[in-house]
N, C-alpha and C positions, 0 to 999 in steps of 0.2 A: 717463899722459901728462904730460910736464913742462910747467912754466909757459910756456916758450919754444915748445913744440910747440902748446899751446893757442892762444897768440897768433898763431902761423902759420895755424892753422885759422880763426881769426876773420878774418884778412887774406884768406884764400881766399873767404870769404863776400862781402867787399867787392869783391874782384877779379871775382867771377862776375857782378856787376851790370853789367859793361861790356856785356853782351848786351842790356841795356835802355837803354843810354845814347844811342841814336840818336834818341830822342824830342826833338823840337824844343825848344830852351831848357834841356835837361837839364844838370845839373852833377854830374859823377862824378869822384871822386879817391880814391886810396888812399895814405895817408901813414903815416909812423912814428907810432904812437899813435892813429890815427883813420882812419876812412873815411867818405865821404859819397856818397849817391845821392839827388839831388833832381830828380824828374821835373818838378816845377812844377805837377803836376796837383792838383785840389782834394780830396785825401784824404791823411791822414797815413800810410795803409797803403801808399802808393806814393812816399813821401818818407822816407828813412831815413838815419840816421847812427849811427856807433858810436865811442865814446871809450874807449880802454883804456890810455891813457898818463896819467901823474900831473900833467903840466904844465898849469896853469890856462889857459895860452895856447891849448892844443889845443881846449879847450871853447869859448873865446871865438871862435876861428876858425870852429868849427862853427856857433855861434849867429849869427855875422856872415853866414855863407853862407846860413843859413836865412832870416834877415831880408832879405837881398838878393833871394832868389828869391820870398819872400812866400807860400810854400805851407805848410800845416799839415804837421808832421813828427813822426816818432817818433825820439827819441834814445835809443840803448841805451848803458848803462854796464857795463863789464866789467873784470876784472883790476885793474890799478893805477888805472884811471879811476873805480872805484866811489865813492870819497869825493867826487869832484867832483859827483856827482848831488845832493848836499845843498846845492850852491851855485846851483842853478837858480833864476832870478828869477821875478818876477811874470809871469803868463801861461802858465807851465808847470806841469803837474800830473803826479803819479805815476800810472802806468797799469799797475801790476803788474810781472810779470817774464816773460821769454821763456826757456824752457829751450833752451840750445844743445846739440844732440844729435849723436851720431855713431854709426856702425856700421862694422864691418869687413865689407866686401862679400862676401868669401869665406865668411863664416859667416851672412850674412843670407839669409832665405827668397828663393829665386829661381825664377821660373817664367814663361817667355814665354807670353803670352796672345794668341791670334789676334784678340781683340776690340780690341787696343791698336794704335794707329798714331800716327805723328808728324803733328801738325796742320799744315795748310798755310794759305795766305792765304784759301782758300775756306772754311775752318773758323772764320774770325774770329768770326762771330756766335755759333756754338756755344760756343766757349771763353769769350767775354765773358759770355754768359748764365749759364754754369756758375759763373763767378767771382761775378757779381752775385747770383745766387740763394744761393750758399753763404755768402758773406761779408757781403752787404748793402752792398758798395761800389758807388757810383753808376757807371753805364756810362761817363759822360763822364770819369771818373777813371781808367779802366783801358783803354778801347778804344785810345787812342793808343799805349800800350805794346805791345799785341798787334799793332796795325797795323805798327809798326816791326819787331817781332821776327819775325812771320810773313812779312814781305816778303822776308826773307833766309833761304832754305831751308838755307843752309850756315853760318848764324851760330853764335855760341858758346853761345846758349841755345835750347832746344827746348821746345815745348809738346806734350804727349802727350794723346791722347784715348782713353778706353775707351767703346766703343759697344755697346749691347745691343739686338739686334733693330733696328739702324739708328738708334738714338737715343743721342746723346751723354749719358753719365751721370756721368762723372768725368774730371778733368783734373789734370795736374801739369806744372810747368815745371822743367827741369833745366839746369844749367850745368856746364861742365867746367873745372877749374883744377888743374894739376899732376896729382897722383895722386888727386884728389878729385872726386866728383860732388856738386854742391849741389842741393838740392831746394827749390822755392819753390811756394807756392800750390796745395797739394794740395786740390782743391775737389770735393766731392761734395754736392750740395744735399740737404737733409733729406728731400725726397720720394723720393730714391733711396737713403736710408740703410738700414743693416742688411741689405744684400743681398750684402755681400762685395766690392763694386766697388772701394773704396779699397784694401783689402788686396791684391786681384788686381793693381791698377795699380801698387802699390808693389813687389810681387814681380816684375812684368814690368820695371819700371824698374831694379831691382837686377840682373836678369839681363842687361839691355842694357848697364848700366855695367860689369859683369864682362867681357862680351865685348869692350868697348872698352878694357879694361886698367885701369880705375879700381880703386883698392884701398880707398878710404874714402868713406863717405857722410856728408854734413853737412847740417844744417837747423836753423832756428829754429822751435820748435814753438809753435803756438797752443794755448790751453786745449782747444779742440775736437779738435785733432789728436793731442795727446800720448798718449791711451790707445792709439791704433793703433800708434804708434811703440814704446811700452813693450811692447806685446804681441808685437811682431815683432823684439825684441832690440836696439833702439836704447838707448843709454845717455846720460844727461845729463852733459855735461862741466862745465857751470856754468849759473847763471841770470843773464841779462842784465836789469838793472833798466831800466825804461822810463819816460821822461818825454815828454809830448806837449803841444803847444800847439793841438791840435785834438781832434776826436772820432773816435777809431779805431773801426772796425767789428769789429776782432779783439781789441783789448786795452782794458780799462776800468779 
């Protein structure tokens, strides 16, 4: 994949976050060389920005927006923006790297699973609980996102639940941008681990994406999730360097 194509895929990740932008006070924008999603909620895992342009003013604009919102944030650096990571000032610390991964949906494992369904507003508590248990993100930092997303059953982002014997055990959120489906927040709490739930949910998600005409899958992997994606044929396009001014539950 060419550098321009990779840059376009990064942009798709930023554009997909429009599905979470109805949270009150949210700041969301996608510009040349950067994108920003700031929910304003008290966790860096739900406030994100990416810088992949080389102009120092791009980073300054991102930092100014973060300061104006006043929420802890993850700032990702990629492509031509990587050198700018070294200029982050006091209050920002390096938090590792996030593999930016892709798959060709036609070649990905696909299998619809009768245990999987799209979450509705009635499932809000189940989805939030799975997120909280899997990632350790406080409920108050994620509930407003799902309240906004699940209130619109035809919105651009969808939460999916896998239930086993009537109990919600795994969830993932998807967004559609162009020919790509973006995956967010694949969450299976440890107490439900090693039973194949996440793998089954991922295969179902890929089958639904294929039937919807998507050609490419995109995601930013956490350390906990990457082994599953490696095992199911996803490849790493690049690693995004991460800086944060808060305490991330997923990146340290």
